[in-house]
C-alpha positions as CSV (number, residue, x, y, z in Angstrom):
1,M,7.2,43.1,-1.7
2,E,10.4,42.3,0.1
3,K,12.9,40.4,-1.9
4,P,14.1,37.0,-0.3
5,L,17.8,36.6,0.2
6,L,20.0,33.8,-1.2
7,P,22.7,32.1,0.8
8,V,26.2,33.2,0.0
9,T,27.1,29.6,-0.9
10,A,24.9,30.1,-4.0
11,V,28.1,31.7,-5.4
12,A,29.8,28.4,-5.2
13,E,26.9,26.4,-6.7
14,I,26.4,28.7,-9.6
15,R,30.1,28.5,-10.5
16,Y,30.2,24.7,-10.2
17,C,26.8,23.8,-11.6
18,P,23.9,26.1,-12.2
19,R,21.5,23.3,-12.4
20,S,22.6,22.0,-9.0
21,F,22.0,25.5,-7.7
22,W,18.4,25.4,-9.1
23,Y,17.6,22.1,-7.5
24,Q,18.8,23.2,-4.0
25,V,17.3,26.7,-4.0
26,A,14.3,26.7,-6.3
27,F,13.3,23.1,-6.0
28,G,14.1,22.7,-2.3
29,R,16.6,19.8,-2.6
30,R,19.7,19.2,-0.6
31,K,22.8,17.5,-1.5
32,L,23.6,14.4,0.4
33,S,26.2,15.1,3.1
34,N,29.5,13.4,3.5
35,E,31.9,13.2,6.5
36,H,33.9,16.3,5.3
37,V,30.7,18.4,5.1
38,E,29.6,17.3,8.5
39,E,33.0,18.0,10.1
40,G,32.8,21.4,8.7
41,L,29.4,22.1,9.9
42,E,30.3,20.9,13.5
43,Q,33.3,23.3,13.4
44,D,31.0,26.1,12.3
45,E,28.8,25.4,15.3
46,A,31.7,25.2,17.7
47,R,32.9,28.7,16.4
48,L,29.5,30.2,16.8
49,E,29.7,29.3,20.6
50,R,33.0,31.0,21.1
51,T,33.1,34.1,23.2
52,D,33.7,37.4,21.4
53,S,36.7,39.6,22.3
54,P,37.3,43.2,21.7
55,D,39.3,42.3,18.6
56,V,37.3,39.4,17.2
57,I,33.6,38.8,16.7
58,Y,32.5,35.2,15.8
59,G,29.5,34.1,13.9
60,V,28.5,37.3,12.3
61,R,25.3,37.3,10.2
62,A,25.6,39.6,7.1
63,F,23.3,40.4,4.4
64,S,23.0,42.6,1.3
65,E,19.7,43.8,-0.2
66,A,21.6,45.0,-3.3
67,L,23.1,41.6,-4.0
68,G,20.1,39.6,-2.5
69,L,22.6,37.6,-0.4
70,T,22.9,36.6,3.2
71,G,25.3,34.5,5.1
72,Y,27.4,33.9,8.3
73,V,31.0,35.1,8.5
74,D,33.0,32.8,10.7
75,A,34.8,35.8,12.3
76,V,35.3,39.4,11.8
77,M,38.6,40.9,13.1
78,K,39.1,44.6,14.1
79,E,42.5,45.7,12.9
80,G,42.6,49.4,14.0
81,E,39.7,51.0,12.3
82,E,39.5,48.2,9.6
83,L,37.0,45.3,9.6
84,V,38.6,42.1,8.3
85,P,36.4,39.0,7.6
86,V,37.8,35.5,8.3
87,D,36.3,32.4,6.5
88,Y,37.5,29.1,7.8
89,K,38.0,26.2,5.4
90,R,38.5,22.6,6.2
91,G,41.6,21.0,4.5
92,K,44.9,22.3,3.5
93,K,45.8,25.5,1.8
94,K,44.7,25.6,-1.9
95,E,44.2,28.0,-4.8
96,S,40.4,28.4,-4.9
97,E,38.8,31.1,-6.9
98,T,35.4,30.1,-5.5
99,D,36.6,30.4,-1.8
100,R,37.9,33.9,-2.7
101,L,34.6,35.0,-4.3
102,I,32.5,33.8,-1.3
103,L,34.7,35.7,1.0
104,C,34.3,38.7,-1.2
105,A,30.5,38.3,-1.2
106,L,30.6,38.2,2.6
107,A,32.7,41.3,2.6
108,M,30.3,43.1,0.4
109,C,27.4,42.1,2.7
110,I,29.3,43.6,5.6
111,E,29.9,46.8,3.8
112,E,26.2,47.2,3.2
113,S,25.3,46.4,6.8
114,T,28.0,48.6,8.3
115,S,28.4,51.4,5.6
116,Q,32.1,50.7,6.2
117,A,34.6,49.8,3.4
118,V,36.0,46.3,3.7
119,R,39.1,46.0,1.5
120,R,40.7,42.6,2.5
121,G,39.9,39.4,4.4
122,Y,41.5,36.1,5.3
123,L,40.9,32.5,4.3
124,Y,42.1,30.2,7.1
125,Y,42.7,26.5,6.1
126,T,42.4,24.4,9.3
127,S,44.3,21.4,8.4
128,S,47.4,23.1,7.4
129,R,46.8,26.1,9.8
130,T,47.5,28.5,7.0
131,Q,46.2,31.9,6.5
132,V,45.8,33.5,3.1
133,E,45.2,37.2,2.7
134,V,42.6,38.2,-0.1
135,S,42.3,41.7,-1.5
136,F,38.8,42.6,-2.7
137,T,39.5,44.1,-6.1
138,D,37.0,45.9,-8.4
139,E,37.2,42.9,-10.7
140,M,36.4,40.4,-7.9
141,R,33.5,42.5,-6.9
142,G,32.2,42.7,-10.4
143,R,32.3,38.8,-10.7
144,V,30.3,38.5,-7.5
145,R,27.7,40.8,-8.9
146,E,27.5,38.9,-12.2
147,I,27.2,35.6,-10.4
148,T,24.4,36.8,-8.2
149,R,22.7,38.4,-11.2
150,R,22.8,35.0,-12.9
151,A,21.3,33.3,-9.9
152,W,18.3,35.6,-9.8
153,E,17.9,35.2,-13.6
154,I,17.8,31.3,-13.1
155,L,15.2,31.6,-10.3
156,E,12.9,34.0,-12.2
157,A,13.1,31.9,-15.3
158,G,11.2,29.1,-13.4
159,E,13.0,26.3,-15.3
160,P,16.2,24.4,-14.5
161,P,19.3,25.3,-16.6
162,E,20.6,22.8,-19.0
163,A,22.5,19.8,-17.4
164,M,26.3,19.8,-17.6
165,N,26.5,16.1,-18.9
166,D,30.2,15.9,-18.0
167,S,32.4,14.5,-15.2
168,R,30.6,16.8,-12.6
169,C,27.5,14.6,-13.0
170,R,29.3,11.4,-11.8
171,G,28.5,10.8,-8.2
172,C,26.3,13.8,-7.8
173,S,23.3,13.1,-5.6
174,F,21.0,15.1,-8.0
175,E,21.9,12.8,-11.0
176,P,18.5,11.0,-10.9
177,Y,16.8,14.3,-11.7
178,C,19.0,14.9,-14.7
179,V,18.9,11.4,-16.3
180,P,17.0,11.0,-19.7
181,D,14.1,9.1,-17.9
182,Y,13.0,12.4,-16.4
183,L,13.2,14.4,-19.6
184,E,11.6,11.5,-21.6
185,A,8.7,11.5,-19.0
186,M,8.1,15.2,-19.7
187,K,8.3,14.8,-23.5
188,G,6.0,11.8,-23.4
189,G,3.3,13.7,-21.9
190,R,3.8,12.3,-18.3
191,P,4.2,14.8,-15.4
192,G,7.8,15.2,-14.3
193,V,7.1,14.3,-10.6
194,L,10.1,12.0,-9.9
195,P,9.9,11.0,-6.1
196,D,12.4,12.6,-3.8
197,L,16.0,11.5,-3.5
198,A,16.5,9.4,-0.3
199,F,17.6,6.0,0.8
200,G,14.0,4.7,1.4
201,R,14.9,3.5,4.9
202,V,13.0,4.2,8.1
203,L,14.1,3.7,11.7
204,Y,11.6,2.9,14.3
205,V,12.5,3.5,17.9
206,D,10.0,2.3,20.5
207,E,12.0,1.1,23.5
208,P,10.6,3.0,26.4
209,G,13.3,5.4,27.7
210,A,15.5,5.1,24.7
211,Y,17.5,8.2,23.8
212,I,19.0,9.2,20.4
213,R,22.3,11.1,20.0
214,K,24.5,12.0,17.2
215,K,28.2,11.1,17.7
216,G,30.5,12.0,14.9
217,Q,29.2,10.2,11.7
218,E,26.9,7.9,13.7
219,I,23.4,8.0,15.3
220,H,23.6,6.3,18.6
221,I,20.6,4.9,20.4
222,T,21.0,4.3,24.3
223,L,18.9,2.8,27.0
224,K,20.0,3.3,30.6
225,E,23.5,4.3,29.4
226,E,23.8,1.1,27.3
227,T,24.1,1.5,23.5
228,I,21.5,-0.6,21.9
229,G,21.9,0.7,18.4
230,R,24.5,2.4,16.1
231,F,23.9,3.6,12.6
232,P,25.8,5.7,10.0
233,T,24.1,9.3,9.7
234,D,23.1,8.6,6.1
235,S,21.3,5.4,6.9
236,F,17.8,6.9,7.2
237,E,15.4,9.3,5.6
238,Q,12.8,9.1,8.4
239,I,13.1,8.3,12.1
240,I,10.0,7.5,14.0
241,L,9.9,7.8,17.9
242,V,7.2,5.8,19.5
243,G,6.1,6.5,23.0
244,N,8.6,7.7,25.7
245,V,11.6,8.1,23.4
246,N,13.8,11.3,23.3
247,A,16.4,12.7,21.2
248,S,19.2,15.2,21.9
249,S,19.0,18.8,20.5
250,S,22.2,18.3,18.5
251,A,20.7,15.2,16.9
252,M,17.4,17.1,16.1
253,R,19.2,20.0,14.5
254,F,21.2,17.5,12.4
255,F,18.0,15.8,11.3
256,M,16.5,19.2,10.3
257,R,19.5,20.2,8.5
258,E,19.7,17.0,6.4
259,G,16.0,16.8,5.8
260,I,15.5,13.6,7.9
261,D,11.9,13.6,9.0
262,L,11.6,13.0,12.7
263,V,8.1,11.7,13.5
264,F,6.5,11.4,17.0
265,M,3.9,8.7,17.7
266,S,2.1,7.7,20.8
267,A,2.7,4.2,22.4
268,H,-0.7,3.3,20.9
269,G,0.4,4.3,17.4
270,R,-1.3,7.6,17.1
271,F,0.5,10.2,15.0
272,Q,1.5,13.2,17.2
273,G,3.6,15.4,15.1
274,R,6.9,15.8,13.2
275,L,10.0,17.9,13.2
276,Q,10.9,19.5,10.0
277,A,13.1,22.3,8.8
278,Q,11.4,25.5,7.6
279,N,10.6,25.4,4.0
280,P,9.7,28.8,2.6
281,R,9.6,27.8,-1.1
282,N,6.0,26.6,-1.3
283,T,4.2,29.8,-1.0
284,M,2.8,29.9,-4.5
285,L,1.7,26.3,-4.4
286,R,0.0,26.8,-1.1
287,I,-1.9,29.9,-2.6
288,A,-3.0,27.7,-5.5
289,Q,-4.0,24.9,-3.1
290,F,-6.3,27.5,-1.2
291,H,-7.8,28.7,-4.5
292,R,-8.5,25.2,-5.7
293,W,-10.2,24.4,-2.4
294,R,-12.6,27.2,-3.0
295,D,-13.3,26.0,-6.7
296,E,-16.3,23.6,-6.4
297,T,-15.7,22.1,-9.8
298,F,-12.1,21.3,-9.2
299,A,-12.9,19.9,-5.7
300,I,-15.6,17.5,-7.0
301,D,-13.3,16.2,-9.8
302,I,-10.4,15.4,-7.4
303,C,-12.8,13.9,-4.8
304,R,-14.2,11.7,-7.5
305,A,-10.7,10.5,-8.3
306,F,-10.0,9.7,-4.6
307,V,-13.2,7.6,-4.3
308,L,-12.7,5.8,-7.7
309,G,-9.1,5.0,-6.7
310,K,-10.1,3.5,-3.3
311,V,-13.0,1.5,-4.6
312,R,-11.0,0.1,-7.6
313,N,-8.1,-1.1,-5.3
314,M,-10.6,-2.5,-2.7
315,R,-12.3,-4.5,-5.5
316,I,-9.0,-5.7,-6.9
317,L,-7.8,-6.8,-3.5
318,L,-10.9,-8.9,-3.0
319,Q,-10.9,-10.2,-6.5
320,R,-7.5,-11.7,-5.9
321,Q,-8.8,-13.5,-2.7
322,F,-11.9,-14.7,-4.6
323,R,-9.8,-16.4,-7.2
324,K,-7.9,-18.2,-4.5
325,L,-10.9,-19.0,-2.2
326,G,-14.1,-18.6,-4.1
327,L,-16.1,-17.4,-1.2
328,A,-19.7,-16.1,-2.1
329,V,-19.4,-13.1,0.3
330,L,-16.4,-11.9,-1.8
331,K,-18.5,-12.1,-5.0
332,E,-21.3,-10.1,-3.3
333,A,-18.8,-7.5,-2.3
334,D,-17.4,-7.3,-5.8
335,D,-20.8,-6.7,-7.3
336,A,-21.5,-3.9,-4.9
337,M,-18.2,-2.2,-5.7
338,A,-18.7,-2.6,-9.4
339,F,-22.0,-0.8,-9.0
340,A,-20.3,1.9,-7.0
341,L,-17.7,2.3,-9.9
342,K,-20.6,3.0,-12.2
343,L,-22.2,5.7,-10.0
344,A,-19.2,7.6,-8.8
345,P,-18.1,9.1,-12.2
346,R,-21.6,10.6,-12.6
347,S,-21.8,12.0,-9.0
348,E,-21.8,15.9,-8.9
349,S,-21.7,16.4,-5.2
350,K,-19.5,15.4,-2.3
351,S,-22.4,14.0,-0.3
352,L,-23.3,11.6,-3.1
353,L,-19.7,10.4,-3.3
354,L,-19.6,9.9,0.5
355,G,-22.7,7.7,0.2
356,I,-21.3,5.7,-2.7
357,E,-18.0,5.2,-1.0
358,G,-19.6,4.3,2.3
359,T,-21.7,1.6,0.7
360,A,-18.8,0.1,-1.2
361,T,-16.6,0.2,1.9
362,A,-19.2,-1.6,4.0
363,A,-19.4,-4.4,1.4
364,Y,-15.6,-4.5,1.3
365,F,-15.3,-4.9,5.0
366,K,-17.8,-7.8,5.0
367,G,-15.5,-9.4,2.6
368,L,-12.5,-8.8,4.8
369,A,-14.4,-10.1,7.8
370,E,-14.8,-13.4,6.0
371,L,-11.0,-13.6,5.3
372,F,-10.1,-12.8,8.9
373,S,-12.7,-15.3,10.3
374,L,-10.9,-18.1,8.4
375,E,-7.9,-17.6,10.8
376,G,-10.1,-17.3,13.9
377,F,-10.3,-13.5,14.1
378,Q,-13.7,-12.0,14.4
379,F,-14.3,-8.6,12.7
380,P,-18.2,-7.9,12.9
381,T,-17.9,-4.2,11.8
382,R,-15.3,-1.4,11.6
383,T,-14.9,0.5,14.9
384,K,-12.3,3.2,15.4
385,R,-12.5,4.9,18.7
386,P,-12.1,2.7,20.5
387,P,-11.2,-0.5,18.5
388,L,-13.4,-3.2,19.9
389,D,-11.6,-6.3,18.6
390,P,-8.0,-7.2,17.6
391,V,-8.6,-6.7,13.8
392,N,-9.9,-3.1,14.4
393,A,-6.9,-2.4,16.6
394,L,-4.6,-3.6,13.9
395,L,-6.3,-1.7,11.2
396,S,-6.4,1.5,13.2
397,F,-2.6,1.2,13.9
398,L,-1.8,0.6,10.2
399,Y,-4.0,3.5,9.2
400,Y,-2.0,5.7,11.6
401,L,1.2,4.6,10.0
402,L,-0.2,5.2,6.5
403,A,-1.6,8.6,7.4
404,K,1.9,9.6,8.7
405,D,3.5,8.6,5.4
406,A,0.9,10.4,3.4
407,E,1.4,13.5,5.4
408,S,5.2,13.3,4.9
409,A,4.8,12.9,1.2
410,L,2.4,15.9,1.0
411,A,4.8,18.1,3.0
412,A,7.8,17.1,0.8
413,A,5.7,18.0,-2.2
414,G,5.0,21.5,-0.7
415,L,1.3,21.0,-0.1
416,D,-0.6,21.8,3.2
417,P,-1.6,18.5,4.5
418,F,-4.4,20.0,6.6
419,L,-6.4,21.5,3.7
420,G,-8.3,18.6,2.2
421,F,-10.8,18.4,-0.6
422,Y,-12.7,15.2,0.3
423,H,-12.1,15.2,4.0
424,S,-13.3,18.5,5.4
425,P,-10.7,20.5,7.2
426,K,-11.1,20.3,11.0
427,Y,-8.8,21.5,13.8
428,G,-5.8,19.2,14.0
429,R,-6.9,16.9,11.3
430,P,-4.5,16.3,8.3
431,A,-7.5,16.2,5.9
432,L,-5.4,16.2,2.7
433,A,-3.4,13.3,4.1
434,L,-6.6,11.4,4.6
435,D,-7.6,12.3,1.0
436,L,-4.3,10.9,-0.4
437,M,-4.3,7.8,1.7
438,E,-7.7,6.6,0.5
439,E,-6.3,4.9,-2.7
440,F,-3.6,3.3,-0.5
441,R,-5.6,1.9,2.3
442,P,-6.4,-1.3,0.4
443,V,-3.1,-1.9,-1.3
444,I,-0.9,-1.0,1.8
445,A,-2.6,-1.1,5.2
446,D,-5.3,-3.7,4.5
447,S,-2.9,-5.8,2.5
448,V,-0.4,-5.8,5.4
449,A,-3.2,-6.7,7.8
450,I,-4.1,-9.6,5.7
451,T,-0.5,-10.8,5.5
452,L,0.0,-10.5,9.2
453,I,-3.1,-12.6,10.0
454,R,-3.1,-15.1,7.1
455,K,0.5,-15.9,7.6
456,R,0.0,-16.1,11.3
457,I,2.8,-13.5,12.0
458,L,0.3,-12.2,14.5
459,T,-1.9,-14.4,16.7
460,Q,-4.6,-13.6,19.3
461,E,-1.8,-13.6,21.9
462,D,-0.3,-10.5,20.3
463,F,-3.3,-8.3,21.4
464,K,-4.6,-7.3,24.8
465,C,-7.8,-5.9,26.0
466,T,-8.1,-3.2,28.6
467,L,-11.5,-2.1,29.8
468,G,-13.0,-3.2,26.5
469,V,-10.4,-1.5,24.3
470,W,-8.2,-3.6,22.2
471,E,-4.5,-2.8,21.3
472,I,-1.5,-4.5,20.0
473,R,1.0,-5.6,22.6
474,D,4.4,-3.9,22.7
475,A,6.5,-6.8,21.5
476,A,4.1,-7.5,18.6
477,R,4.4,-3.9,17.2
478,K,7.8,-4.8,16.0
479,K,6.3,-7.4,13.7
480,V,3.8,-4.9,12.4
481,Y,6.6,-2.3,11.7
482,K,8.6,-5.0,9.9
483,T,5.8,-6.2,7.7
484,Y,4.7,-2.6,7.0
485,E,8.1,-1.5,5.8
486,E,8.5,-4.6,3.7
487,R,5.2,-3.6,1.9
488,L,6.5,-0.1,1.5
489,N,9.7,-1.2,0.0
490,S,8.1,-3.6,-2.5
491,V,8.3,-2.4,-6.1
492,A,5.5,-1.8,-8.6
493,E,5.2,0.1,-11.8
494,H,3.5,3.6,-11.6
495,P,0.8,3.7,-14.2
496,V,1.2,7.4,-14.9
497,L,4.9,7.8,-14.7
498,G,5.6,4.5,-16.5
499,R,8.4,3.6,-14.1
500,K,8.9,1.2,-11.3
501,Y,9.1,2.5,-7.7
502,S,8.7,1.3,-4.2
503,A,5.4,1.8,-2.7
504,R,6.7,4.5,-0.4
505,R,7.9,6.4,-3.5
506,I,4.7,5.9,-5.2
507,I,2.8,7.7,-2.4
508,E,5.2,10.5,-2.8
509,A,4.8,10.5,-6.6
510,Q,1.0,10.8,-6.1
511,A,1.5,13.7,-3.7
512,R,3.8,15.4,-6.4
513,L,1.2,14.7,-9.1
514,M,-1.5,16.3,-7.0
515,A,0.7,19.4,-6.7
516,K,1.1,19.5,-10.5
517,V,-2.7,19.2,-10.9
518,I,-3.3,22.0,-8.3
519,E,-0.8,24.3,-10.1
520,G,-2.5,23.6,-13.5
521,D,0.6,21.8,-15.0
522,W,-1.4,18.5,-15.4
523,P,-5.0,18.2,-16.4
524,R,-6.4,15.9,-13.8
525,Y,-5.4,13.8,-10.8
526,E,-5.2,10.1,-11.6
527,P,-5.3,7.8,-8.5
528,Y,-2.9,5.0,-8.2
529,T,-4.6,1.7,-8.9
530,I,-3.2,-1.9,-8.7
531,R,-3.6,-4.4,-11.6
């Protein structure tokens, strides 16, 4: 089988911190960027667009099967019959062994690609406009081979190297993965599925005709040439474009490079797709997922967990309302769900689970209908396509938002969001995302709907009906986004991991827990349930 190639920058990461290298290459993480990194990347892109000349070729891709490395050389000069690579560096001239080794690695890649000896190269420091000649000695080449050999040893071991635990750790964006909490979780019998590193902030852009650009270290949002928003580039982990909103190609490339999820939704809230960078590291997990999908025993076990999680959370949500209001219909719904919780653990087929869940959900929606009716909103039954009243329009919109977040969490965990266990795979349907969101429907989407209506954040005037189909008015959607994000940012303790996370991070933790179960690293999937 063809061996994958590592980026030449792995040489720098291995020398600085082998554990950081492992997180970036094996675990699929990226370090958070800063202005210096961004400026360097922009300069690289500008160089790639330069026109070659007879004496200089810009943006040369080089690779070495022997070393298992690949990378781009900023420029290759032709001096007589000799090829001389040039690596541009931001900043002033400095003595850097790492810079020299990276240049040597690029030279060795060129040698293998061209079958021509490369004896020297240049480091060009842009701030001081200084050029330093580097001779590629046998000793230097030996060090490159040793470093790349070490890189492959780390990857093949399948476990991260020991943490440095020194000054290099301070300020490193990977520090949360190396802190004792993570190690203690593993030792204490809890799966090491710490949620992804990010700021936990989401930007919704739903002004029709809005346009997103990247200017320097800022994201600019314009409308008819007027700037309506400016944000630092490190402000968001996800940007959601609703309706007729566009982004420049340079902004989209930046989002992909930095792992910022760009999500597209229709003006009515329907999820349409997302822009993500290619992630080739999840092949073995995807294979395991397909094998598990064919394993009937595993599939029933995990489906049982999805149903139990959903019913428990529906029951607890209505129990809280019963303690406040004492409504008889809430007690009846509680009895129906208690009966479902007795039946579900003994169910040995998906069809039985579907029946049990359907009966419990019908009783639950009767309870919700009573709560909404107290505020003047009628909710006779759940209707999806189309929503036939304001409550159904609100629930459908919130479920779309939740499905989008569940799909993002699964993709981040390396799973295929379209291959589900409880929801049958169908063309274009993110079945596994629907599986994951079951336990979160009551605690996030339904909870937000209750808050919006009970607190009168939304009124009947915030909805409109067109040819019998109800939807949320454009201006009112901002209220929904705000309340939904507040709920996702609220903090609670994860019962399996034993730590407090935001609701958004708990969704991702559940996706990673699911991946651990699929890979066989954890015995069973335990749904998230509230207390």
